[in-house]
C-alpha positions in Angstrom: -41.7 4.2 40.7 -40.3 2.8 37.6 -37.5 6.0 37.3 -36.3 4.8 40.6 -35.8 1.2 39.2 -34.3 3.1 36.6 -32.0 4.4 38.8 -31.4 1.2 41.1 -30.3 -0.8 38.3 -28.5 1.4 36.6 -26.3 1.7 39.9 -26.0 -1.5 40.1 -24.8 -1.7 37.1 -22.5 0.9 37.6 -21.3 -1.2 41.3 -20.9 -4.9 38.7 -18.2 -2.5 36.2 -16.2 -1.4 39.0 -15.6 -4.6 40.8 -15.6 -6.6 37.1 -12.6 -3.7 36.6 -10.9 -4.5 39.4 -11.0 -7.9 39.0 -8.8 -7.5 35.3 -6.7 -5.0 37.0 -5.5 -7.2 40.0 -5.7 -10.7 37.4 -2.9 -8.3 35.6 -0.9 -7.9 38.9 1.0 -11.5 38.4 4.2 -9.9 39.5 5.1 -13.4 36.6 3.0 -12.9 34.2 6.3 -11.5 32.7 8.5 -14.0 33.2 9.4 -16.7 30.0 9.0 -20.3 29.9 12.2 -20.6 28.3 15.2 -19.3 28.1 18.2 -20.1 26.2 21.8 -18.2 26.2 25.6 -19.2 26.0 27.6 -21.1 28.4 30.8 -18.1 28.1 33.7 -18.0 29.6 34.2 -17.6 33.2 35.2 -14.5 32.8 32.9 -12.7 30.8 29.9 -14.5 33.0 28.6 -10.9 33.7 27.1 -10.8 30.4 25.7 -14.6 30.9 23.3 -13.4 33.4 19.9 -13.9 33.1 17.1 -11.7 35.3 14.3 -11.0 36.4 12.1 -8.4 38.0 8.3 -7.9 38.6 5.9 -5.3 38.6 6.7 -2.8 41.2 4.2 -2.9 44.4 3.1 -0.6 47.3 2.8 -4.0 49.5 6.0 -6.0 50.1 7.2 -8.4 47.9 9.0 -11.6 49.3 10.6 -14.0 46.3 12.3 -17.4 46.4 14.0 -19.6 43.7 14.7 -23.3 43.8 17.1 -24.4 41.6 16.7 -27.9 40.0 20.7 -27.9 38.6 23.5 -26.2 40.2 26.1 -27.8 38.5 25.0 -25.3 35.4 24.1 -22.3 37.2 23.8 -19.6 39.7 20.5 -18.8 40.8 20.0 -14.9 43.2 17.6 -13.7 44.1 16.3 -10.6 46.5 13.3 -8.4 47.2 14.7 -4.8 46.1 13.2 -0.8 46.0 12.3 1.2 42.7 11.6 4.5 43.2 8.2 5.3 40.9 6.8 8.3 40.3 8.8 9.5 43.7 7.2 7.3 45.1 8.9 3.6 47.3 7.5 0.7 45.5 8.7 -3.1 46.4 9.8 -5.2 44.1 11.4 -9.5 43.4 14.2 -9.9 41.3 16.7 -13.2 40.7 19.5 -13.9 38.7 20.1 -17.1 36.8 24.7 -17.1 36.0 25.5 -20.2 34.1 28.3 -22.3 35.1 28.7 -24.9 32.1 26.6 -26.1 29.4 23.6 -27.8 30.3 19.9 -27.2 31.4 18.8 -26.3 34.5 14.9 -25.4 36.0 14.1 -22.2 38.1 11.1 -22.6 40.2 10.2 -19.2 41.8 7.6 -17.9 44.1 6.8 -14.5 45.2 4.9 -13.2 47.6 2.9 -10.1 47.7 0.2 -8.3 49.4 -1.3 -11.9 51.2 -0.6 -13.5 47.9 1.2 -16.3 46.4 2.2 -17.2 43.0 4.6 -19.6 41.4 5.8 -19.7 38.3 9.2 -22.1 36.3 11.5 -21.7 34.0 13.7 -23.9 32.1 16.9 -22.7 31.0 19.7 -24.4 28.6 23.2 -23.1 28.1 24.7 -24.1 24.9 29.0 -24.5 24.0 30.0 -21.4 22.9 31.0 -21.0 19.1 32.4 -18.0 17.0 29.1 -16.4 15.1 31.4 -14.6 12.9 33.0 -16.3 9.6 34.3 -12.6 10.0 34.9 -8.8 11.4 36.7 -5.8 10.4 37.4 -3.0 11.1 39.0 -1.4 8.1 41.2 -4.1 7.2 42.2 -5.1 10.8 40.7 -8.5 11.3 39.0 -9.2 14.6 37.4 -12.7 13.7 39.9 -14.3 15.9 39.1 -12.2 19.3 36.1 -14.2 19.1 37.5 -17.5 19.2 37.3 -18.9 22.7 34.3 -15.9 24.0 32.0 -13.3 23.2 34.1 -10.1 23.8 37.1 -8.7 21.6 39.3 -5.8 21.8 38.3 -2.8 20.2 40.7 0.0 17.7 40.2 3.9 18.8 42.7 4.7 17.1 42.1 2.7 13.5 40.5 4.1 10.5 37.8 2.8 8.7 34.6 1.3 8.9 33.7 -1.8 10.4 31.5 -5.0 8.6 30.9 -8.9 9.2 30.0 -11.8 7.8 28.6 -14.6 9.9 27.9 -17.9 9.8 25.0 -19.7 8.4 22.5 -20.0 11.2 23.0 -16.1 13.1 21.2 -13.9 12.8 22.0 -9.8 14.3 18.8 -8.5 16.1 20.9 -5.8 17.3 23.5 -2.7 17.1 24.5 -1.2 20.1 27.8 0.8 20.3 28.5 3.7 23.0 30.0 7.2 21.9 32.8 9.1 24.0 31.0 10.9 26.3 29.3 6.9 27.3 26.4 7.5 25.3 24.0 4.0 23.5 22.7 4.6 20.5 21.0 1.9 18.1 22.2 1.5 14.2 20.4 -0.5 11.8 23.9 -1.1 9.9 27.3 -1.7 11.4 29.0 0.6 8.8 27.1 3.8 10.9 29.4 3.1 14.0 32.2 5.8 14.3 35.4 4.6 14.1 36.3 6.6 17.5 33.1 4.7 19.3 34.8 3.1 23.0 32.1 -0.4 22.8 29.9 -2.3 20.7 27.4 -4.7 21.4 26.4 -6.9 18.8 23.0 -8.8 19.8 23.1 -11.8 17.4 20.8 -14.5 17.5 21.0 -18.5 16.8 18.7 -19.0 14.7 18.7 -23.3 14.2 18.8 -23.3 18.3 16.6 -19.8 19.0 18.3 -18.0 21.6 20.4 -14.5 21.6 23.1 -13.2 23.2 25.4 -10.7 22.7 29.3 -10.6 21.8 31.0 -7.0 22.8 33.7 -5.1 21.3 35.2 -2.7 23.8 
């Protein structure tokens, strides 16, 4: 009799553990759990607004995903959302996406609602777009000074035929966090120092952090 009670107790504990595990997994599947609450960026000129988009995508789900957004200040930014599909390990999954594109310096709050598997989730994020400023005290390729190219916006011309290494010096309050370049075969490479970028690189991305206002933005040589 005691043995039967012990077996029943073990079975009951096993069921409870499975239920607890399933609850934990579901809780971790909140589609907006990784969505930020505060984002800072640069209000760049219209002709390079493509790199001024801020986007978010939920985790992929088997069931239908519906997403909607509310934008508190349409004068500062446009917001677009869409339910899309992803192929994960050969299987079609559903997810929700939204994009925020800056129109001018200022602040807006985006409220996002996602419905998945019959449950609704809501979260808000504050987006602050700052006036554009050139972070470079100087940037060169060999002896060619490229600093003025970034006076009005975050894109500059790349000189593939110009010999010499790239070098830069940032203004106070800025820090490079990542350097990525494309080679002639359009393959991406991440390096620790811009001097490691070959002179014939097709494109260079410098992700720079404003340490005073705590935001990241990417400057491009292309």
